[in-house]
C-alpha positions in Angstrom: -64.5 35.6 88.9 -65.4 31.9 89.1 -66.0 30.8 92.7 -65.9 27.0 93.2 -65.6 25.2 96.5 -61.8 24.9 96.1 -60.5 27.6 93.9 -61.5 31.1 92.8 -60.4 31.8 89.2 -59.9 35.2 87.7 -60.5 36.2 85.0 -63.2 34.1 83.4 -61.9 34.8 79.9 -58.5 34.5 78.5 -58.1 37.8 76.6 -55.3 38.2 74.1 -54.6 41.5 72.3 -54.3 39.8 68.9 -51.3 40.8 66.7 -50.0 38.8 63.7 -46.6 37.1 64.0 -46.3 38.0 67.7 -46.4 35.8 70.9 -49.1 37.1 73.3 -49.5 36.1 76.9 -52.2 36.5 79.6 -52.5 35.2 83.1 -54.9 33.4 85.4 -55.0 34.0 89.2 -55.9 31.0 91.2 -56.9 31.5 94.9 -57.3 28.6 97.3 -60.2 29.3 99.6 -59.7 26.2 101.8 -57.4 24.9 104.4 -56.4 22.1 102.2 -53.7 21.6 99.6 -55.4 21.9 96.2 -53.9 20.4 93.0 -54.9 21.8 89.6 -54.5 20.9 85.9 -55.0 23.0 82.8 -56.2 21.5 79.5 -56.9 23.2 76.2 -58.7 22.1 73.0 -55.7 23.4 70.9 -52.5 22.3 72.8 -50.2 23.1 69.8 -51.3 26.7 69.8 -50.8 27.5 73.5 -48.1 27.1 76.1 -49.3 27.0 79.7 -46.9 27.5 82.6 -47.4 25.7 84.9 -50.0 23.4 83.4 -50.2 21.5 86.7 -49.4 22.6 90.2 -50.4 22.8 93.9 -52.0 25.8 95.5 -51.2 26.0 99.3 -54.0 26.6 101.8 -55.4 30.2 101.7 -52.8 31.1 99.1 -52.7 32.1 95.4 -51.0 30.9 92.3 -50.4 32.5 88.9 -50.7 30.6 85.6 -49.4 32.2 82.4 -50.9 31.2 79.1 -48.9 32.1 76.0 -50.4 32.0 72.5 -47.9 31.2 69.8 -47.4 33.8 66.9 -50.1 33.5 64.4 -49.7 34.0 60.6 -53.3 34.7 59.8 -56.1 36.5 61.6 -59.3 34.5 62.3 -62.5 35.4 60.6 -64.3 38.2 62.5 -61.7 38.0 65.2 -63.6 35.1 66.8 -61.8 32.2 68.5 -63.3 28.8 69.3 -60.5 27.6 71.5 -61.4 26.6 75.1 -59.6 25.9 78.3 -60.5 23.6 81.2 -59.1 24.0 84.7 -59.6 21.0 87.0 -58.9 21.1 90.7 -59.0 18.5 93.4 -58.0 18.2 97.1 -54.4 16.9 97.5 -52.6 15.3 100.4 -51.2 17.6 103.0 -47.7 18.8 102.0 -48.2 17.7 98.4 -45.9 19.2 95.7 -46.2 19.4 91.9 -44.2 16.1 91.7 -46.9 14.3 93.5 -49.6 15.2 90.9 -50.8 12.3 88.8 -53.4 12.0 86.0 -55.3 9.6 88.2 -56.1 12.4 90.7 -58.3 14.1 88.1 -60.2 10.9 87.1 -63.8 11.3 88.0 -64.5 7.7 87.2 -62.2 6.7 90.0 -64.4 8.5 92.5 -62.4 11.7 92.9 -64.3 14.9 93.6 -63.0 17.0 90.7 -64.1 20.6 90.2 -64.0 22.0 86.7 -64.1 25.5 85.3 -64.3 26.2 81.5 -62.6 29.3 80.1 -63.0 30.7 76.6 -60.5 32.6 74.6 -61.3 36.2 73.4 -59.3 38.3 71.0 -59.2 42.0 71.7 -57.9 44.9 69.7 -54.3 45.8 70.6 -53.8 49.2 72.3 -53.5 52.1 69.9 -50.2 54.0 69.9 -50.4 57.7 70.8 -51.0 60.1 67.9 -47.9 62.1 66.7 -48.0 65.7 67.7 -47.3 68.3 65.0 -44.4 70.6 65.9 -45.3 73.4 63.5 -48.3 74.7 61.7 -48.9 74.4 58.0 -47.3 76.9 55.7 -49.5 79.9 55.2 -51.8 79.2 58.1 -51.8 80.7 61.5 -50.4 78.6 64.4 -53.0 76.6 66.2 -52.8 74.6 69.4 -53.5 70.9 68.7 -56.0 69.1 70.8 -55.2 65.6 72.1 -57.6 62.7 72.6 -58.5 63.9 76.1 -59.3 67.4 75.0 -56.1 69.2 76.3 -54.0 71.6 74.2 -50.4 70.9 73.2 -48.3 73.1 75.5 -45.6 74.0 72.9 -48.2 75.2 70.3 -50.2 77.0 72.9 -47.0 78.9 74.0 -46.2 79.8 70.4 -49.8 81.2 69.9 -49.5 83.3 73.0 -46.1 84.7 71.8 -47.6 85.6 68.5 -50.6 87.4 70.1 -48.3 89.3 72.4 -46.1 90.4 69.5 -49.1 91.6 67.5 -50.4 93.5 70.5 -47.1 95.3 70.9 -47.0 96.2 67.2 -50.6 97.5 67.4 -49.8 99.6 70.5 -46.7 101.0 68.8 -48.7 102.0 65.7 -51.3 103.7 67.9 -48.5 105.7 69.6 -47.1 106.7 66.2 -50.5 107.7 64.9 -51.1 109.8 67.9 -47.8 111.5 67.6 -48.4 112.3 63.9 -51.8 113.7 64.7 -50.3 116.0 67.3 -47.6 117.2 64.9 -50.3 117.8 62.2 -52.3 119.9 64.6 -49.3 121.9 65.6 -48.5 122.6 61.9 -52.1 123.7 61.3 -51.9 126.1 64.1 -48.6 127.4 63.0 -50.0 127.9 59.5 -52.8 130.0 60.9 -50.3 132.2 62.7 -48.0 132.7 59.8 -49.9 133.7 56.7 -47.0 132.8 54.5 -48.1 129.3 55.8 -46.5 126.0 55.4 -46.2 124.5 52.0 -49.5 122.6 51.3 -47.7 119.6 50.1 -46.0 119.0 53.5 -49.3 119.2 55.3 -50.9 116.8 52.7 -48.1 114.2 53.2 -48.4 114.3 57.0 -52.1 113.8 56.7 -51.7 111.0 54.2 -49.3 109.1 56.6 -51.9 109.4 59.3 -54.6 107.9 57.1 -52.3 104.9 56.1 -51.5 104.2 59.8 -55.2 104.3 60.6 -55.9 101.7 57.8 -53.1 99.4 59.2 -54.6 99.6 62.7 -57.9 98.4 61.4 -56.3 95.4 59.7 -54.4 94.6 62.9 
């Protein structure tokens, strides 16, 4: 903030988020620190490039005024995004009750003995804000679902819910397989006991098949 005897000016730099073929605006806030009426005038080294509204005006005692500076759409970007344009804001004490219609060029003439305050402002180009990154709605084919991480480190809620659902489903399938394996083991044990009691026995092939099923289920459980 520039603090003169008459006006406080904020900001000290005119910052424009530069984009080709697009009008861009920024504003200046002028605060009158005195009990006087203060007239101001805004000049620039490149008047064809900028539009200033208002470029002259009066700030009432202990009041503020907003000045909007608009840069016309540019067809080419400057080298290294550097700008040499400058602005000059002049201020002077005006007569009590003065209005913008009462402002004349003579009021800002130092050679005529007027006490004119001046503040130089430079123009700065800044990078435009980046749009938010699109969020993938599904995972790539053949890969397991993964929750995406945003720029602030948080997970995407939809993908996180999908991952939790998949984990829950796999857990249920695993528990079901465990129960089936336990049941087959019990049946196999009963068959073995029955075979011991009955010497005629149970056909060996049946016992072999039941045991084989148990081995396959055990292998599936390890993979899960």
